[in-house]
C-alpha positions in Angstrom: 0.0 0.0 0.0 1.3 3.5 -0.9 1.9 6.6 1.2 -1.1 8.5 -0.1 0.6 11.9 -0.8 3.2 10.2 -3.0 0.4 9.1 -5.3 -0.5 12.8 -6.0 3.0 13.4 -7.5 2.9 13.6 -11.3 5.6 10.9 -11.7 3.4 8.4 -9.7 0.3 9.2 -11.7 2.2 8.6 -14.9 3.6 5.3 -13.6 0.1 4.2 -12.6 -1.2 5.1 -16.1 1.5 2.9 -17.6 0.1 0.0 -15.5 -3.4 0.8 -16.8 -4.7 2.4 -13.6 -6.3 5.8 -13.6 -6.0 7.4 -10.1 -9.1 9.3 -8.9 -7.1 12.3 -7.8 -10.1 14.5 -6.6 -11.4 11.6 -4.5 -8.0 11.1 -2.9 -7.5 14.8 -2.3 -10.9 15.0 -0.7 -10.2 12.1 1.7 -6.9 13.6 2.7 -8.5 17.0 3.3 -11.3 15.4 5.4 -8.7 13.3 7.3 -6.6 16.4 8.1 -9.7 18.3 9.3 -10.8 15.4 11.5 -7.3 15.1 13.0 -7.2 18.8 13.7 -10.6 18.8 15.3 -9.8 16.0 17.6 -6.5 17.6 18.5 -8.2 20.9 19.3 -10.8 19.3 21.5 -8.3 17.2 23.4 -6.2 20.4 24.1 -9.3 22.1 25.5 -10.2 19.0 27.5 -6.7 18.9 29.0 -6.9 22.6 29.9 -10.3 22.3 31.5 -9.1 19.3 33.5 -6.4 21.4 35.1 -8.9 24.2 35.8 -11.4 21.8 37.3 -8.9 20.5 39.8 -8.0 24.0 41.0 -11.4 25.7 40.9 -13.9 22.8 41.1 -16.4 24.9 39.1 -19.6 23.1 38.1 -19.6 24.8 34.7 -16.0 23.6 34.0 -16.9 20.0 34.9 -20.0 20.1 32.7 -18.0 21.4 29.7 -15.5 18.6 30.3 -18.3 16.0 30.0 -19.5 17.7 26.8 -16.0 17.6 25.4 -15.6 13.9 26.1 -18.7 13.3 24.0 -17.6 15.6 21.2 -14.1 13.9 21.1 -15.8 10.5 20.8 -17.9 11.8 17.9 -15.0 13.4 16.1 -12.9 10.3 16.6 -15.6 8.2 15.0 -15.6 10.6 12.0 -11.8 10.3 11.9 -12.0 6.5 11.9 -14.6 6.5 9.2 -12.6 8.7 6.9 -9.4 6.7 7.6 -11.3 3.5 6.6 -12.4 5.1 3.4 -8.9 6.2 2.6 -7.5 2.7 3.4 -10.1 1.0 1.2 -9.2 3.3 -1.7 -5.4 2.8 -1.2 -5.8 -1.0 -1.0 -7.1 -1.0 -4.6 -4.2 1.0 -6.0 -1.6 -1.3 -7.6 2.2 -1.1 -7.1 4.0 1.3 -9.4 5.9 -0.3 -12.2 9.7 0.0 -12.2 11.1 2.5 -14.6 12.8 -0.2 -16.8 9.5 -2.1 -17.2 8.7 -2.0 -20.9 5.7 -0.1 -22.1 2.6 -2.1 -23.2 -0.5 -3.8 -21.9 -0.5 -7.5 -23.0 1.8 -10.5 -23.1 2.5 -9.6 -26.7 4.4 -6.5 -25.4 6.8 -8.5 -23.3 10.5 -8.2 -24.2 12.5 -11.3 -24.7 15.6 -11.5 -22.7 17.1 -14.8 -23.7 16.3 -18.3 -25.0 17.8 -21.4 -23.5 17.8 -24.8 -25.2 16.8 -25.6 -28.8 13.2 -26.9 -29.3 13.5 -30.5 -30.3 13.1 -31.6 -33.9 10.4 -34.3 -34.1 10.2 -37.0 -36.8 6.4 -37.0 -36.2 3.6 -34.6 -35.5 3.9 -33.7 -31.8 0.7 -34.2 -29.9 -1.1 -32.0 -27.3 -0.1 -33.0 -23.8 -3.7 -34.1 -23.0 -3.5 -36.6 -25.9 -0.1 -37.8 -24.8 -1.2 -38.2 -21.1 -4.4 -39.9 -21.9 -2.8 -42.3 -24.5 -0.2 -43.2 -21.9 -2.9 -43.9 -19.3 -1.5 -41.4 -16.8 -4.0 -38.5 -17.2 -7.7 -38.8 -16.8 -9.5 -35.6 -17.4 -12.9 -37.2 -17.9 -13.0 -38.7 -14.4 -11.7 -35.4 -13.0 -14.7 -33.7 -14.5 -17.0 -36.2 -12.9 -15.5 -35.4 -9.5 -15.2 -31.7 -9.7 -16.2 -30.3 -13.0 -14.1 -28.4 -15.5 -10.5 -27.3 -14.9 -9.5 -30.1 -12.6 -7.2 -33.0 -13.3 -6.6 -36.6 -12.2 -3.3 -38.3 -12.7 -2.7 -42.0 -12.1 0.1 -44.5 -11.9 3.3 -43.1 -13.5 1.6 -39.7 -13.9 1.0 -39.4 -10.2 4.6 -40.6 -9.5 5.9 -37.9 -11.9 4.0 -35.2 -10.1 5.4 -36.4 -6.7 8.9 -36.6 -8.2 8.7 -33.1 -9.6 7.7 -31.7 -6.2 10.5 -33.6 -4.4 13.1 -32.6 -7.0 12.2 -28.9 -6.8 12.2 -28.9 -3.0 15.5 -30.7 -2.8 17.1 -28.4 -5.4 16.0 -25.2 -3.6 16.9 -26.4 -0.1 20.1 -28.3 -0.7 21.6 -26.1 -3.4 19.9 -22.7 -3.4 19.8 -22.1 0.3 16.0 -22.0 1.0 14.3 -23.1 4.1 11.3 -25.4 3.5 8.0 -24.7 5.2 4.8 -26.5 5.5 2.1 -23.9 5.6 -1.7 -23.7 5.8 -3.7 -23.5 2.6 -6.6 -21.8 4.4 -5.8 -18.2 5.5 -7.6 -15.2 6.8 -8.8 -12.1 4.9 -6.0 -10.1 6.6 -3.4 -12.5 5.3 -4.8 -12.2 1.8 -4.8 -8.5 2.0 -1.2 -8.4 3.2 0.1 -9.7 -0.2 -2.4 -7.8 -2.3 -4.9 -10.5 -3.3 -7.6 -8.7 -1.5 -9.7 -6.6 -1.8 -9.3 -6.2 -5.6 -9.3 -9.9 -6.6 -11.9 -11.5 -4.4 -13.8 -13.0 -7.4 -10.7 -15.0 -8.3 -10.4 -16.6 -4.9 -12.1 -19.6 -3.4 -13.7 -18.6 -0.1 -15.1 -20.7 2.8 -17.5 -19.7 5.6 -18.2 -21.8 8.6 -20.3 -20.0 11.1 -18.8 -16.6 11.5 -15.4 -17.7 10.5 -14.3 -16.7 7.0 -11.3 -18.2 5.3 -9.7 -18.2 1.8 -7.9 -21.0 -0.1 -4.5 -19.7 -1.1 -3.8 -19.0 -4.8 -0.1 -19.5 -4.2 2.2 -20.2 -1.2 3.5 -16.7 -1.7 0.6 -15.6 0.5 1.4 -17.6 3.7 5.2 -17.6 3.2 5.4 -13.8 3.0 2.9 -13.2 5.8 4.9 -15.4 8.2 6.7 -12.2 8.9 3.7 -9.8 9.0 4.0 -7.3 11.8 7.6 -8.2 12.5 10.9 -6.2 12.5 13.8 -8.1 10.8 17.5 -7.8 11.5 19.8 -7.1 8.4 22.3 -9.8 9.3 19.5 -12.4 8.8 18.6 -11.1 5.4 17.9 -12.2 2.7 15.3 -14.7 4.0 14.7 -17.5 1.5 11.6 -19.6 2.0 10.0 -22.3 -0.1 7.0 -24.6 0.2 5.1 -27.1 -1.8 1.3 -26.6 -1.5 -1.9 -27.0 -3.4 -3.1 -23.8 -4.9 -6.6 -22.7 -5.8 -7.7 -20.1 -8.4 -11.2 -19.4 -9.7 -9.7 -18.1 -12.9 -12.8 -15.8 -13.2 -11.2 -13.7 -15.9 -10.1 -16.6 -18.1 -13.4 -18.0 -19.3 -12.9 -20.0 -22.5 -9.1 -19.8 -22.4 -7.0 -23.0 -22.3 -9.9 -25.2 -21.5 -8.3 -28.4 -22.7 -5.6 -30.1 -20.7 -3.9 -29.0 -17.5 -2.4 -25.6 -18.4 -5.1 -23.6 -16.5 -6.7 -25.4 -13.5 -8.7 -24.4 -10.5 -6.5 -26.6 -8.3 -2.8 -27.4 -8.8 0.4 -28.2 -6.9 3.2 -25.7 -6.9 6.6 -25.1 -5.3 6.9 -21.5 -4.4 10.0 -19.4 -3.6 9.9 -16.2 -1.5 12.8 -13.9 -0.7 12.7 -11.0 1.8 15.5 -8.5 1.8 16.4 -4.9 2.4 14.7 -2.6 -0.1 18.0 -1.5 -1.8 18.9 -5.2 -2.5 15.7 -6.2 -4.3 17.0 -5.8 -7.9 19.9 -8.1 -7.2 17.7 -10.6 -5.3 15.3 -10.7 -8.3 18.2 -11.9 -10.5 19.0 -14.6 -8.0 15.3 -15.7 -7.9 15.1 -15.9 -11.7 18.3 -18.0 -11.7 16.9 -20.5 -9.3 13.7 -20.9 -11.3 15.7 -21.3 -14.5 17.9 -23.9 -12.9 14.8 -26.1 -12.5 14.1 -26.0 -16.2 17.8 -26.5 -17.1 18.1 -29.6 -14.9 15.0 -31.1 -16.6 16.4 -30.3 -20.1 13.4 -28.3 -21.1 13.7 -25.6 -23.8 12.4 -22.2 -22.5 12.8 -18.5 -22.8 12.8 -15.5 -20.4 10.8 -12.4 -21.0 10.3 -9.2 -19.1 6.6 -8.3 -18.8 5.3 -4.9 -20.0 4.2 -2.4 -17.3 0.5 -2.9 -18.2 0.7 -6.7 -17.9 2.3 -6.7 -14.4 0.5 -8.3 -11.5 -1.1 -6.0 -8.9 1.7 -6.2 -6.4 4.7 -6.4 -8.8 7.0 -3.6 -9.9 9.0 -5.9 -12.1 8.3 -9.4 -13.4 10.3 -11.9 -15.5 8.3 -14.8 -16.9 9.9 -18.1 -17.8 8.1 -19.6 -20.8 8.5 -23.2 -21.7 8.3 -24.5 -25.3 5.1 -26.4 -26.2 5.6 -28.2 -29.6 1.9 -28.9 -30.0 1.2 -25.1 -30.0 4.5 -24.1 -31.6 4.9 -21.4 -29.0 6.3 -20.6 -25.6 3.9 -20.6 -22.6 4.4 -19.2 -19.1 5.6 -21.7 -16.5 7.0 -19.4 -13.9 6.6 -15.7 -12.9 9.4 -14.1 -10.8 8.4 -10.7 -9.3 10.0 -8.0 -7.3 7.3 -6.3 -5.3 9.6 -3.7 -3.7 8.2 -2.5 -0.4 4.6 -2.7 -1.6 3.6 -5.9 0.2 5.7 -5.1 3.2 3.8 -1.9 3.7 0.5 -3.8 3.6 1.8 -6.6 5.9 3.9 -4.2 8.1 7.2 -6.1 7.6 10.2 -3.9 8.5 13.9 -4.0 8.8 15.9 -2.3 11.7 19.4 -1.1 10.7 22.5 -0.8 12.8 21.4 2.7 14.0 18.1 1.4 15.1 16.2 3.0 12.2 13.2 1.1 10.8 12.3 0.9 7.1 10.1 -1.4 5.1 11.5 -4.6 3.7 11.3 -5.7 0.1 9.5 -9.0 -0.9 10.0 -11.1 -4.0 8.3 -14.3 -5.1 8.5 -16.8 -7.9 7.3 -20.2 -9.0 9.9 -22.8 -8.7 8.0 -24.6 -10.3 4.3 -25.4 -10.8 3.8 -29.1 -10.9 1.0 -29.4 -13.5 2.5 -27.0 -16.0 6.0 -28.6 -15.7 4.4 -32.0 -16.1 2.6 -30.9 -19.3 6.0 -29.5 -20.6 7.6 -32.9 -19.9 4.8 -34.8 -21.7 5.1 -32.5 -24.8 8.9 -32.2 -25.0 9.7 -35.8 -24.1 6.9 -37.5 -26.1 7.9 -40.3 -28.4 6.5 -41.5 -31.8 4.9 -44.6 -30.3 3.0 -42.6 -27.7 5.4 -43.2 -24.9 7.1 -40.6 -22.8 10.8 -40.5 -21.8 11.5 -39.3 -18.2 14.1 -36.5 -17.7 17.3 -37.9 -16.3 17.0 -35.6 -13.2 13.7 -37.3 -12.2 14.7 -40.9 -12.6 16.2 -41.2 -9.1 12.8 -40.0 -7.8 10.6 -42.1 -10.0 12.5 -45.3 -10.3 11.7 -45.5 -14.0 13.1 -43.8 -17.1 10.2 -44.3 -19.6 6.5 -44.5 -19.6 5.1 -46.9 -22.3 1.8 -46.4 -24.1 -0.8 -47.7 -21.7 1.1 -46.6 -18.6 3.6 -49.4 -17.9 7.1 -48.2 -17.0 10.6 -49.3 -17.7 
């Protein structure tokens, strides 16, 4: 969340416009004016109350005591007005997105992303490569029809070697991040509070994209990513520089309503309501966030390199950035059936935006406090990585070769047509 007066600066308004957000300047100025008036009124009444309290003790006048009682009521009324204005101001600010970084490219869609690099050559097939859904169903490891029977559209069921591959991917990613990249693994809840969702920016703006539960008077939300609980582990805390950067990872189920994606990627497992994902979160001093983003991207890339998957890295345009992000690099994996790259991981620098909402601070050696910076990235989603393996490692007879890095986790190196392994 922003310091409100900084949003009135011309540079901030231009930056928000690049992100496709039009700030209601008159409304913000009106709220700030009303807040200042309310604060001044309360301050004045308190000053009078303090003065009368001293006079009442010395003179004991009935009129003075009566005025003191009146002032108490007036202060309560004015404080109620002040709280109401502050609530309105907070509600407005919570819907204002983070400012894009100056080096974020101009543009509004994924077509405006700037390619940074390509890694690995897309494989040359001696046959027409199939869609991952066809590969998985022919191999007997993906059952979308029964998933629909259980839960409806945008859910998946894997079986046999497919389920083993999913388990292997999760274990491989966690081992890589904890044993080589220096992350601490966490097991975190997938049900969190409204306050927790607000801390990382999912609420209030994106409530329609979230799955919500209500039991009695207790409201909870299913997490769309482990970024939410991992980042909020430190909500309301003051961190010590020598402990930074913090590097956290978790494998969780994630839940997204995908309310704005009706009709997109309806076939297969590219866009699901429920999916597994290994998430990476880094928390650091604000001045270190750019360097930490490079580290984060490198860790996500290493997952794809170890699996031997062809991919590219792109920097998202300002108008295509997520709500909380100031800079984002997407990793896009090659899908031969579509003859295009598709996003498999987003790595974002949120600057101090989330830390302001969740009140995560750093205390320097002089005792001064400042807001931390938070970063997050997929490292990697299980379903999307599985579909990339199915497409890039498919064979002419309908079988699928298993990436060498996963063989120690699966115990097999190939899935035959029908689902048998070898």
